[in-house]
C-alpha positions in Angstrom: 0.0 0.0 0.0 1.3 3.4 -0.9 2.1 5.7 2.0 -0.5 8.3 2.6 0.9 11.8 2.5 1.4 13.5 5.9 -0.8 16.5 6.7 0.8 19.8 5.7 2.1 22.0 8.5 0.7 25.5 8.8 3.9 27.2 9.9 4.9 27.3 13.5 1.2 27.8 14.5 0.9 24.0 14.7 3.6 23.7 17.3 2.0 22.7 20.6 4.0 21.8 23.7 0.8 20.2 25.1 0.8 17.9 22.1 4.4 17.1 22.8 3.6 16.1 26.3 0.6 14.0 25.4 1.5 10.4 24.7 -2.0 9.6 23.4 -2.6 5.9 22.7 1.0 5.3 21.5 3.2 3.6 24.1 6.4 4.5 22.3 6.1 8.2 23.0 5.5 7.6 26.7 8.4 5.1 26.9 10.7 7.6 25.1 9.9 10.3 27.6 10.2 7.9 30.6 13.6 6.4 29.5 15.1 9.8 28.6 14.1 11.3 31.9 15.3 8.2 33.9 18.7 8.4 32.2 19.1 12.1 32.7 18.0 12.0 36.3 20.3 9.0 37.0 23.1 10.9 35.3 22.6 14.0 37.5 22.9 11.9 40.6 26.1 10.2 39.4 27.6 13.5 38.2 27.0 14.9 41.7 28.8 11.9 43.3 31.6 11.6 40.8 32.5 15.3 40.5 32.1 16.4 44.1 35.8 16.0 45.1 37.3 17.5 41.9 34.8 20.4 42.2 35.8 21.0 45.8 39.5 21.0 44.9 38.8 23.5 42.2 37.2 25.9 44.7 33.7 25.3 43.2 32.2 23.6 46.3 31.1 20.0 46.4 28.1 20.8 44.1 29.9 22.8 41.4 29.9 20.1 38.8 26.3 19.1 39.6 24.9 22.6 39.3 26.6 23.1 36.0 25.2 19.8 34.7 21.7 20.5 36.1 21.8 23.9 34.4 22.4 22.3 31.0 19.6 19.7 31.8 17.2 22.6 32.5 18.2 24.1 29.1 18.0 20.8 27.2 14.7 19.5 28.5 12.6 22.4 27.2 14.5 22.2 23.9 13.6 18.5 23.8 9.9 19.4 24.3 10.1 22.0 21.6 11.7 19.6 19.2 9.1 16.9 20.0 6.3 19.4 19.3 7.6 20.3 15.9 5.7 18.7 13.0 7.9 16.3 11.0 7.7 18.5 8.0 9.7 21.1 9.9 12.8 18.8 10.0 12.4 17.9 6.3 12.1 21.6 5.3 15.0 22.9 7.3 17.4 20.0 7.0 19.9 21.7 4.6 19.8 24.9 6.7 20.5 22.9 9.9 23.5 21.1 8.2 24.9 24.4 7.0 24.6 26.0 10.4 26.2 22.9 12.0 29.2 23.1 9.7 29.5 26.8 10.3 29.7 26.2 14.1 32.3 23.4 13.5 34.4 25.8 11.5 34.6 28.1 14.6 37.0 25.6 16.2 39.7 26.8 13.7 39.3 30.4 14.6 40.7 32.2 17.7 37.5 30.9 19.5 38.7 27.3 19.2 40.5 25.6 22.1 42.4 22.3 22.4 41.3 19.8 25.0 43.3 16.6 25.5 45.0 17.0 22.2 41.7 17.5 20.2 40.8 20.9 18.8 37.0 20.3 18.8 35.9 23.0 21.3 35.0 26.7 21.2 35.3 29.0 24.2 33.5 32.3 24.6 34.3 33.8 28.0 33.3 31.2 30.5 31.1 29.3 28.1 32.6 26.3 26.3 30.8 24.2 23.7 31.6 21.2 21.4 30.1 22.0 17.9 30.4 18.5 16.7 27.6 17.4 19.0 25.1 19.7 17.3 26.6 18.6 13.9 25.7 15.0 14.6 22.0 15.9 14.8 22.1 18.1 11.8 23.9 15.4 9.7 21.4 12.7 10.5 18.4 14.9 9.8 20.0 16.0 6.5 20.6 12.3 5.5 17.0 11.5 6.1 15.8 14.4 4.0 18.1 13.5 1.1 17.2 9.8 1.1 13.5 10.7 1.1 14.0 13.1 -1.8 16.0 10.6 -3.8 13.7 7.6 -3.0 12.9 6.8 -6.7 16.6 6.5 -7.5 17.7 4.4 -4.5 19.1 1.0 -5.5 21.6 2.7 -7.9 24.9 3.0 -6.1 25.9 6.4 -7.4 22.6 7.9 -6.2 22.9 6.2 -2.8 26.5 7.6 -2.3 26.0 11.0 -3.9 25.5 13.4 -2.1 25.0 11.6 1.2 28.5 10.1 1.5 30.3 12.2 -1.2 30.6 15.1 -0.6 28.2 15.3 2.4 29.5 12.9 5.1 33.1 12.9 3.9 33.2 16.8 4.2 31.4 16.9 7.5 33.6 14.1 9.1 36.7 15.7 7.6 35.9 19.0 9.4 35.8 17.1 12.7 38.9 15.1 11.9 40.9 18.2 11.2 40.5 18.8 15.0 42.2 15.4 15.5 39.1 13.9 17.2 39.0 10.4 15.7 36.7 9.1 18.5 33.9 11.5 17.6 34.5 10.9 13.8 34.0 7.1 14.3 30.7 7.7 16.2 29.6 10.0 13.4 30.6 7.5 10.7 28.5 4.8 12.5 25.6 7.3 12.6 25.8 7.8 8.9 25.9 4.0 8.2 23.0 3.5 10.7 20.9 6.2 9.0 21.6 4.7 5.5 20.8 1.2 6.7 17.5 2.0 8.3 16.8 4.4 5.4 16.8 1.4 3.0 20.1 1.8 1.2 21.3 -1.4 -0.6 23.6 -3.9 1.0 26.1 -3.5 -1.8 26.4 0.3 -1.2 26.6 -0.3 2.6 29.4 -2.8 2.1 31.4 -0.4 0.0 31.0 2.4 2.6 31.9 0.2 5.5 35.0 -1.1 3.7 36.1 2.4 2.9 35.5 3.5 6.4 37.6 0.6 7.9 40.4 1.5 5.5 40.2 5.1 6.6 40.3 4.2 10.3 43.3 2.0 9.8 45.1 4.8 7.9 44.5 7.4 10.5 45.6 5.0 13.2 49.0 4.1 11.7 49.7 7.7 10.8 49.3 9.0 14.4 51.8 8.0 17.1 49.4 9.1 19.8 46.6 6.8 18.5 49.0 3.9 18.0 50.2 4.4 21.6 46.6 4.1 22.8 46.1 1.0 20.7 49.3 -0.7 22.1 48.3 0.3 25.6 44.9 -1.4 25.1 46.7 -4.5 23.9 48.8 -4.6 27.1 51.9 -2.8 25.8 51.8 0.0 28.4 50.8 -0.8 32.0 53.2 1.7 33.5 51.6 4.1 36.1 53.2 7.0 34.4 52.0 6.1 30.9 48.7 6.0 29.0 47.6 2.9 31.0 46.8 5.0 34.1 43.2 5.9 33.2 42.0 2.5 31.9 43.8 0.7 34.7 42.2 2.7 37.5 38.8 2.6 35.7 39.0 -1.2 35.8 40.0 -1.2 39.4 37.1 1.0 40.3 34.7 -1.4 38.5 36.2 -4.4 40.3 36.1 -2.6 43.6 32.3 -2.3 43.4 31.6 -6.0 43.5 28.0 -7.0 43.2 26.3 -4.3 45.2 28.9 -1.5 45.2 30.5 0.5 48.0 27.5 2.8 48.3 26.5 6.0 46.6 29.2 8.6 47.3 31.7 6.0 48.5 34.0 5.9 45.5 37.7 6.0 46.1 38.6 6.4 42.5 36.9 9.8 42.2 39.5 11.2 44.7 41.6 12.4 41.8 42.8 8.8 41.1 40.6 8.4 37.9 40.8 11.2 35.3 37.4 12.2 33.7 35.6 10.4 36.5 32.4 12.4 35.9 32.7 12.3 32.1 34.3 9.6 29.9 34.7 7.2 32.9 31.5 7.8 34.8 30.5 4.2 34.1 33.5 3.1 36.3 32.2 5.2 39.2 28.7 3.7 38.6 30.2 0.2 38.9 32.2 1.1 42.0 29.4 2.8 43.9 26.4 0.8 42.7 28.1 -2.5 41.9 27.4 -4.9 39.1 23.6 -4.4 39.7 23.8 -0.7 39.1 26.0 -1.1 36.0 23.7 -3.7 34.5 20.7 -1.3 35.2 22.4 1.3 32.9 22.9 -1.4 30.2 19.2 -2.5 30.5 18.0 1.1 30.2 20.0 1.6 27.0 18.8 -1.7 25.6 15.2 -0.7 26.4 15.8 2.6 24.6 17.0 0.8 21.6 14.0 -1.5 21.6 11.6 1.5 21.7 13.4 3.3 18.9 13.3 0.2 16.8 9.5 0.2 17.3 9.3 3.8 16.2 11.3 2.9 13.1 8.9 0.1 12.2 5.9 2.5 12.5 7.4 5.6 10.8 5.5 7.2 8.0 8.3 7.2 5.5 12.0 6.8 4.8 12.9 10.1 6.4 11.6 8.9 9.8 13.2 5.5 9.6 16.6 7.0 8.6 16.6 9.7 11.2 15.6 7.5 14.1 18.0 4.8 13.0 20.9 7.2 12.9 20.0 8.6 16.3 19.7 5.1 17.7 23.2 4.2 16.5 24.5 7.6 17.8 23.1 7.5 21.3 22.8 3.7 22.1 25.9 2.8 20.0 28.0 5.5 21.7 26.8 4.3 25.1 28.1 0.8 24.4 31.3 2.1 23.0 31.8 4.1 26.2 31.1 1.1 28.3 33.4 -1.0 26.1 36.2 1.4 26.7 35.7 1.3 30.5 35.7 -2.5 30.6 38.7 -2.5 28.2 37.0 -4.1 25.2 38.0 -1.0 23.2 41.0 1.4 23.5 40.4 4.8 25.0 38.4 6.8 22.4 37.3 9.9 24.5 33.5 9.6 24.0 31.1 10.3 26.9 28.2 8.1 28.1 25.1 9.8 26.4 22.6 11.4 28.7 24.6 10.5 31.8 28.1 11.8 31.6 29.0 15.4 32.5 29.1 17.7 29.5 26.7 20.4 28.6 26.8 20.4 24.8 26.6 16.6 24.6 23.6 16.5 27.0 21.7 19.2 25.1 22.4 17.7 21.7 21.2 14.3 22.9 18.0 15.7 24.4 17.2 17.6 21.3 17.8 14.4 19.3 15.4 12.6 21.5 12.9 15.3 20.9 13.2 14.7 17.2 12.7 11.0 17.8 9.5 11.8 19.8 8.3 14.0 17.0 8.7 11.2 14.5 7.1 8.7 17.0 4.0 11.0 17.3 3.8 11.3 13.5 4.2 7.5 13.2 1.3 7.0 15.7 -0.9 9.3 13.6 0.1 7.4 10.4 -0.8 4.1 12.0 -4.2 5.5 13.1 -4.8 6.7 9.5 -3.9 3.3 8.1 -6.3 1.6 10.6 -9.1 4.0 9.7 -8.5 3.4 6.0 -8.5 -0.4 6.6 -11.8 -0.1 8.5 -13.4 1.8 5.7 -12.2 -0.8 3.2 -13.7 -3.6 5.2 -17.0 -1.8 5.4 
């Protein structure tokens, strides 16, 4: 059956925050809100615990890191509601503009506003405000891919139309901008996002195979041409366990996890957060979760992300068109995939990549970007629920 066209939006007059909050008869919308709020709330608690000592040492008081993260949550949650209230036609219409704006922000890291953090030039600093433009660029990129795949739908199946312009020049140029700042970890997450969006958007297996093969070759090239990345890789393989070397952070992260046992040492009782574990409230917050809440708490986080993936897969299956499937698929790979990469780094399945735990780790730009992305998913879920109701009504009329 051909897809029934969606209702046309009448500008921003159709935006209703009340509609965004109403789950209606669709369980996916309610589940998305519940899981997002659970993860953010849990993250705030763990940021408070993991950052309290370093905040105090930095003369910010025990609550300095927590108040900063809570402020970003208070900014991000209304933006999530606003994104959820937008009609799906809004994202299709403004996809190119959003991508252009995202690339413009990313270019700012190469101006005097750009700053280097842990060897990566992927941040901008304006006074006391710092931001990571690549987080916003992730969302802009996935929305743009969805819009392009929908526009080129009659041509899909032909490799050149599946690759151009999504991969070349689109994704290659965008990922190149981020890679110029030497942030390979973020580039790998964005590359996975692109592949996820294209897979769920219905791109052929042949094209996906070519893209994945090219991506693996590129990763290998950038690994062997960077002494720092090779050092991290050898450290992961057991070549650098010296306290003074790169092995310090992953070693103490693993010790923190092991020290938690089954039930943990209790909330606030971590020893690793006393300046033993770098980035305890950010990239390695999962180690603090394991130490304080034990295996039970760590598994709870894993279950929450698995549940989020299951709900997003349901949204994909009920989406109105290729745009919704591609966008939700890309965001699923971004948020859930990045979560498992972060966890894999902490348990030493992967080398250190420098990616945070989405919706939980400290970091304002990442939190706001993930919340807005979840708002876009909710917008598509609401539209999918309306589409399913339209199909049911049409089927009922046919039977009569």
